[in-house]
C-alpha positions in Angstrom: 28.0 0.7 8.8 26.6 3.9 10.4 24.1 6.6 9.2 20.4 7.2 9.3 17.7 6.1 6.9 14.3 7.6 6.5 11.7 5.3 5.2 8.2 6.3 4.0 5.2 4.2 4.4 1.7 4.6 2.8 0.0 3.8 5.9 -1.6 0.6 7.4 -0.9 -2.0 4.6 2.8 -1.3 5.0 3.1 0.0 8.6 1.5 -3.1 10.1 2.1 -6.1 7.6 5.3 -5.2 5.6 7.4 -2.8 7.5 8.0 -4.6 10.9 9.6 -7.7 9.6 11.5 -5.9 6.7 12.9 -3.3 9.2 13.5 -6.0 11.8 15.8 -8.0 9.2 17.6 -4.8 8.4 18.1 -3.7 11.9 19.5 -7.0 13.2 22.1 -6.9 10.1 22.9 -3.2 10.6 22.3 -2.2 14.3 24.1 1.0 14.1 21.8 2.4 11.4 19.2 5.0 12.8 15.9 4.1 11.2 13.0 6.6 11.1 9.5 5.8 9.6 7.3 8.7 8.1 3.8 7.7 7.1 2.9 9.9 4.0 -0.2 9.7 1.7 0.2 7.6 -1.4 -0.5 10.7 -3.5 2.7 12.7 -2.1 5.1 9.7 -1.8 6.7 10.0 -5.1 7.5 13.7 -4.4 8.7 12.7 -0.9 11.3 10.3 -2.6 12.3 12.9 -5.3 13.0 15.6 -2.9 14.9 13.5 -0.3 12.2 13.9 2.4 12.6 10.0 2.6 15.4 7.8 1.0 13.2 4.8 0.4 9.5 4.0 0.6 6.9 1.1 0.7 4.3 2.4 -1.8 2.2 1.4 -4.7 3.8 0.7 -8.0 3.6 3.4 -10.5 4.8 4.2 -14.0 7.6 6.4 -13.1 11.0 5.9 -14.6 12.7 8.1 -12.1 12.0 5.4 -9.3 13.5 2.0 -8.9 10.9 -0.4 -7.6 11.3 -3.8 -6.0 8.0 -5.9 -5.9 7.2 -6.7 -2.2 3.4 -7.9 -2.2 0.2 -8.1 -4.1 -2.7 -6.5 -2.2 -6.4 -6.1 -3.1 -9.5 -4.3 -2.1 -12.2 -5.8 -0.1 -15.7 -4.4 1.1 -16.0 -4.5 4.9 -19.5 -4.7 6.1 -21.6 -5.5 9.2 -22.5 -9.2 9.7 -26.1 -8.2 10.8 -27.0 -8.0 7.0 -27.3 -10.4 4.1 -24.6 -9.7 1.6 -23.7 -11.1 -1.8 -20.5 -13.3 -2.2 -19.0 -10.7 -4.5 -19.7 -7.0 -4.9 -19.5 -4.9 -8.2 -19.1 -1.1 -8.2 -22.7 -0.6 -9.3 -23.9 -2.9 -6.3 -22.3 -0.5 -4.1 -23.9 2.6 -5.6 -26.9 2.4 -3.4 -25.1 1.9 -0.1 -23.6 4.9 2.0 -19.8 4.6 2.1 -17.0 5.5 4.7 -13.8 6.7 3.0 -10.7 6.2 5.0 -8.2 9.0 4.2 -4.7 7.9 3.3 -3.5 4.6 1.7 -6.6 3.0 0.4 -8.4 6.1 -0.8 -6.7 6.4 -4.3 -7.4 2.8 -4.8 -11.1 3.1 -3.9 -11.6 6.3 -6.2 -9.9 4.7 -9.1 -11.9 1.5 -8.8 -15.1 3.5 -9.0 -13.6 5.9 -11.8 -12.8 2.9 -14.0 -16.8 2.2 -14.2 -17.5 6.0 -14.7 -19.5 5.9 -11.2 -19.8 8.3 -8.4 -20.1 6.6 -5.1 -22.2 8.2 -2.1 -19.5 8.9 0.3 -21.1 9.7 3.7 -18.1 9.7 6.0 -14.5 10.4 5.9 -12.3 9.2 8.7 -8.4 8.9 9.4 -8.3 5.9 11.9 -9.1 2.3 11.2 -10.4 2.0 14.6 -13.1 4.7 13.7 -13.8 3.0 10.4 -14.4 -0.4 12.1 -16.8 1.2 14.6 -19.1 3.0 12.1 -19.2 -0.2 10.0 -20.0 -2.4 13.1 -22.9 -0.2 13.9 -24.3 -0.6 10.6 -24.1 2.9 9.6 -22.0 2.5 6.4 -20.0 0.0 4.5 -16.4 0.6 3.5 -13.7 -0.4 1.0 -10.2 -1.0 2.2 -7.0 -2.8 1.3 -7.0 -6.3 2.7 -3.4 -5.9 4.0 -4.7 -2.9 6.0 -7.2 -5.0 7.9 -6.4 -5.8 11.6 -6.2 -9.4 12.6 -9.5 -9.4 14.5 -12.7 -7.8 13.2 -15.6 -9.3 15.2 -19.0 -8.2 14.1 -17.8 -7.6 10.5 -17.5 -9.5 7.3 -15.0 -9.2 4.2 -16.6 -9.4 0.7 -14.3 -9.6 -2.4 -14.8 -7.2 -5.4 -15.7 -8.1 -9.0 -13.8 -7.1 -10.8 -11.0 -7.3 -8.4 -8.7 -4.3 -7.8 -5.0 -5.9 -7.3 -2.5 -3.0 -6.4 1.1 -4.2 -6.2 3.1 -2.7 -3.3 6.8 -2.2 -3.9 9.9 -0.8 -2.2 10.9 2.3 -4.1 13.8 4.8 -4.1 14.8 7.7 -6.3 17.0 6.3 -9.1 19.5 9.2 -8.4 19.5 8.7 -4.8 22.8 9.9 -2.9 22.3 7.3 -0.3 22.6 3.8 -1.9 25.1 2.6 0.7 22.2 2.6 3.2 19.1 1.9 0.8 20.5 -1.0 -1.2 21.1 -3.6 1.5 17.4 -3.1 2.5 16.4 -4.8 -0.8 18.4 -7.9 0.6 16.0 -8.2 3.5 13.0 -8.5 1.2 11.7 -12.1 1.6 14.8 -13.0 3.7 17.0 -13.4 0.6 19.2 -11.7 -1.9 17.6 -10.4 -5.0 19.8 -9.8 -8.2 18.5 -6.7 -9.8 21.2 -6.0 -12.6 18.4 -6.6 -15.4 15.2 -4.8 -16.5 12.0 -6.7 -15.6 9.4 -7.1 -17.9 6.6 -4.6 -17.8 3.5 -5.5 -15.8 0.0 -4.0 -15.9 -0.6 -1.9 -12.8 -3.8 0.1 -12.4 -4.4 -0.1 -16.1 -0.8 1.1 -16.8 2.4 -0.5 -17.9 5.0 -0.2 -15.0 8.5 -1.0 -16.1 10.6 -2.0 -12.8 14.3 -1.1 -13.5 16.4 -3.0 -11.0 20.0 -2.8 -10.1 22.5 -5.2 -8.4 22.1 -5.2 -4.6 25.4 -7.0 -4.3 
C-alpha cells in the first residue's frame, strides 16, 4: 500500500508521548506510506479535519458527530511549581488565584481556561509562552507557577514539583477522523496500531462525560 497520510497533533502530550509509538507501529507495517505530522492548536483541530488539512489527528475528545473518535489515553492537569517553596498536597482553583501564572499557548491552554471557568474564576496570567523549555525555566526561577497536562511533561524536571488538582481535570485524548473522510484506506489501519492490538469498532460506544459534556464515540470496523 502506498500514499501519504497527514496526521494532526495537539502538541506535546501527543507529539512526545503518543505519536512516536503509534506511528512507529504504523510505519513498520506500511513502510511505503509517507507520514507527515502537523502540530495544530486544539481549538483549530476539528476544522483541520473537516477541511482535509489533515486526515487523522490526536486530539481531545469532543461532542461532534461529524468526527469518529477512538480513545487513546486519559490525561490530567497538574500544577508545576518550584521546589523551593512549601505547597499543599492538592491545589484548588481558589488556591491558585493569589499566584501569578504562566500560560503555555497550545495544547493545555483550553483545558486550563475551562478548569478556571467552571469555578467562575479569572486567574492572574502574567506570562504566556510557546515552548515548554521556556515554561520550565520561568517556574524553576520562582517567577510563577503553571498548569499543564501531565502527558506534556518532560521525563526530567529537576528543581520542580508536580501537584495534582482538586477537583481533577481529566481530559480524554482520542484518535479522530472526519466521518466522511475520503482516505479510509490509509486512515483505518492506524486504529489497528492503537495499543498494539485490533479494535473492533462496528458498534456505537456508550456516551462518556468529557469536559462536562456527553461525547458519543461512533466507531466502525477496522477490519
